N, C-alpha and C positions, 0 to 999 in steps of 0.2 A: 807805277805807270799811270799817266793821266788818261782818261777815256778818250778814244779817238772817234767813236761812233755815237751819234745823237739820234734819238727818235722824237719826232715832233707830232703828237696827236693833235688833230685839228677838228674842231666842231663848229657849229653855226654861230653860237654866241647868245648873249642875253643882256638885257639892260642892267645897269648897276644898282637899280632900285625900282620901286613901284610908284614913284610920283609921276605926274603927268609930264613934268619937265624932263625927267630921266627917260621916259618912254618916247618923248618927242625926239630927243637926241638920238636914241637908238633907231627909231623908225626912219629918221632922216638919212642916216647912214645906210640902212638896209635898202630903202626904196630908191636911193640914188645909185645903186649898183646896177649897171646896165646888163649884167648877167641875170638879174632878177626882174627888172622892168626895162624892156628894150624900147625905151622912149627917150627922145632927145628934144632939146629946143625950149623956147620960152613958154609954149603952151603947157608942156608937162611940168615945168617949174612952177607955173601958176596953179595948176591942179594940186601938185604935191604940197606947196607951201600955203596956198590959199584955202584949200578944202581938206585934204587928207590929214595934214599935220595940225589942223585945228580941231578935228573931230575924233580921229582915231586914237590919239594918246589916252584919252579918258577911258575908252572901251578897253584898250590893251592893258591899262593900269589895273582895272578891276579884274581882268583875267589873271594877270600875274599875282595879284594879292591872294587869289584863291588857291594858289599852289606854292607860294613863296616859302622858302626854308627860313623860318623865323630865327631858328637857333644860330645858323651861320650867316644870316642876313644876306642870302644869295639865292639865285635861281637854282632849281634842282639840276638843270643841265650842267651848270658850273660845278656844283658839288660832286656830281657823279663823274664828270670828266677828270676832275682833280684826283679823286679816289682811284679811278682806273689807272691814271698815270703812275701814282704811287705804288700800287700793287704790281703793275707791269714792271716797274723798275726793280722791285724785289725779286721778281721771277727771272728777269734777264741778267741780273748780276751787276757788280760794281764797275765793270769795264764799259758800261753803256750809260749814257745820260738820257733819261726819259723826261720830256717836258710836254707841256700842252698849251694850246693857243686857241683863240676864237676868231672867226672871220669878222664878226661885228661886235662892237662893245669893247669891254675891257680885255686886257691880255692879248694885244694884237700879234699877228703872225710874224711880222717883220722884227719886232722887238725880241720875241722868243727865239727866232732863228739866229739873231745876233748874239743872244745870250748863250746859245749852244756853242757857237764859234768861239766866244770869249772863254768858254770852259775847256777849250782844246779839241773840240770836235772837228775833225777835218773831213768827216763824212756824215751826212744827215739823210735820214729816211723821212720824207714827208708822208704822213699817214692821215689823210682825210677820212673821218669815220662815217663814211656813207657807203653801204653795201652796193647800192645801185648808183651808177653815174648819172649826173645831170649837170647841165651847164650852170644852173643856179646854185649848185652846192659844191661838188668836187672841183669844177673848173674855176669858179671864182676864188676858192681857197688857194688853189695853185697859182692863179694869176698874181695874187698878192705876194705869195712867196717868191715868185720869179722876179717881180718888181723890186723886192727887197734885195735880191741877189745883185741887181744892177748897180747898187750903191756900194757893194763890197769890193775892196781892193783884192783881197785874197778870198776867193769863193771856196766853200767846201764842195766836195763831190756830192751829188744829189741823186737820190732814187725816190720814187714815189710808190705808194701802195695803190695797186689797181683796184677797181671795183671787185667785190668778192661775192656777187649775187647768187652764184651756184656753187661756191666752194663747199666741199663735203663737210668740213668742220662747222661752217656757218649753218648749213641746213640741218645738221645733226643737233646743234645747240638749240636752234629754233624749235625743231620737232620735239626735243626733250622738254622744253618749257611748255609747249602746248599739251603734251601728254600729262605733265605734272598738274596742269590746271584742270584737267578733266578727271582727275582721281576723285572718287566720291560722286558728287552730283555732276553728271555730265551735261554740257550744253546741248541744246537741240541743233545748234549750228555755230561754227566758228568763222567769224568774218576776218579775213586777212586784208588789212587796210593799209594802203600806201598814200603818201602825199600826192595830191593831184597836180597835174600840169595842163596847160592849154593844148588843144589839138594843133594849134598853129605852131607851138614850140616843137611838138613831136614831128609835125610835117617838115619842119626846118632841119631835121636830122638828129635831134636829140634821141639817144638810145634808151632813155629812161623807162618808157612804158614797156618796151621789149624785155628789158632786164627785170622789171617788176614781175612780168608775166612768167619769165623763166624761173624766178624765185618761187612763185606760187606753184608752178607745175612741179618743181623739185620737191616742195613741201607736200603737195598732194600725193606724189608717188611714194614718198617716205612714210606718210601717215596712212596710206591705204590699208595696211594690215590691221590698223587700230580702229578702222571703221569710224573715223572722225570726219563728219561732213564739213567741207570748207566752201567759202564763197569769197571771190575776189572783189574788192571795191577800193575806192579812193576817197580820201577826206580832204578838206580845205579847198573850197571853191570860191575864192574872192572874185567879186565883179560879175559881169554879165557875159563873159566870154564863153566860148565853146570848150568845155573841159572834158577830159577823159573820164570815163565812168565804168560801172555805176557808182553813184555817190553813196557814201557810208550812211548818212542820216536818212536818206530816202529808202535805202535797203532796210534799215532798222524799223522805220515807220511801216513799210510794207510787210515785213515779217511779223511785227506786233499785231498789225491789223488782220493778218491771215491766221492768227491763233498760235504762232510760235511763242512759247512762254519763256524760253531760256536761251541766251546767246552769250558768246565770249568774243572778244575782239583782241587781235594781236596786230602790232604795227612793226613789221620786219624791216621797214626802211630806215629805222632809227637805231643807232647803237646805244643811245641813252635816252631816258625819258625827259620830256621837255614840255613846253607850253602846249604844243599840239597834241601830245598824248595824254597829259595829265588834266588839262582843262577842256580841250575840244572833244576828246574821246571820252575820258572817264567821268566828266561832269555833263557836258552838253549832249553828247551822243547818248549817254546813259538816260538822261531825262527824256530824250526823244523816244527811245524804245519803251520806257515805262509808261509814258503818256499814251502810246499807241496800243497799250494792252499787255505789254510784256511784263514778266514778273521777276526775272533774275538776269542781271547783267554783270558779266565778269570781264574786267580788263586784265589782260595778261601783260605784265611789265616787260619792258625791253630787257636785253641781257645785262645792260648797265655794268656795274662793277662787281657783279656776282662772280664766283669762281669760274663758271663756264664762260662768262663774258670775257674775263681777263685771259683765260686759257686760249680762247679763240684769237684774241689780239696777239698773243705770244706766237701762236702757230703762223698767223699771217705775216708777222714781222720777221720771224726767223726765215721764212721762205724767201722773202724779198731781200733780206740782208745776208744772203749766202756769201761767204767770203769776208764779210765784215764782222760777224759775231763769232 
């Protein structure tokens, strides 16, 4: 029997290389998405093409070179997502096709959705790998998938993986990774850091901040018996806008200045490590804390393609694909 059910894991995406030209192409696609930058018209076009895409590619290229997977010549996010898809396929069995796609850059969503249909999948579960919903992540990935469906004569049945920000299996896996990181030399404080959004976006109805806080509260309750002190914060604050906080690097500078010697940082908003976790947190935020007087900085990796990470994906997908698998 040919498989009738397809699973499409969807992540943010990465440039195809670390040259300025490759970063310029990637950033143009990313910053032209109205879910990411809600600006239109000739003024934004001039700012994007006349200023941002002239200066930003060089900065981003240096950041990507610091974390690039030289062996596979790919971004870590791509390598991890590919491995997760392969291991999930082994776990779910031969009657399911598991594929993966990226919202930006190579391996576009529409092409992979078409590939699943070509393999005989009459039912497809779209699985954006974002525990917390945001218009700039979950929604834009699904927008592209739905637009691809418009061009299909014979559409597959579609289901989508909802946000899983307080799912018991997700919280349990996160808590276990934090506990494991604290074996031996414990940190004075564990910072739970999420990607930042503007307050304007939140005020417009995006539920992202509320879902991040729900994740944090669930983690806090789960880890209470372990006496692990947690702090909620947000990283990535581009521009001068009013952003939700407190900001990760400001918190690290404050803690270091107040005599805190050891911290750990975990980023529960990411299913897989990427530029934001490996470069912004593990390199730049680390340097901020050490420069402020801190002595030990531990980055707790995302669940990635670890056994607990793949087990979590299997649990979430089986729940949403009831009657299909």
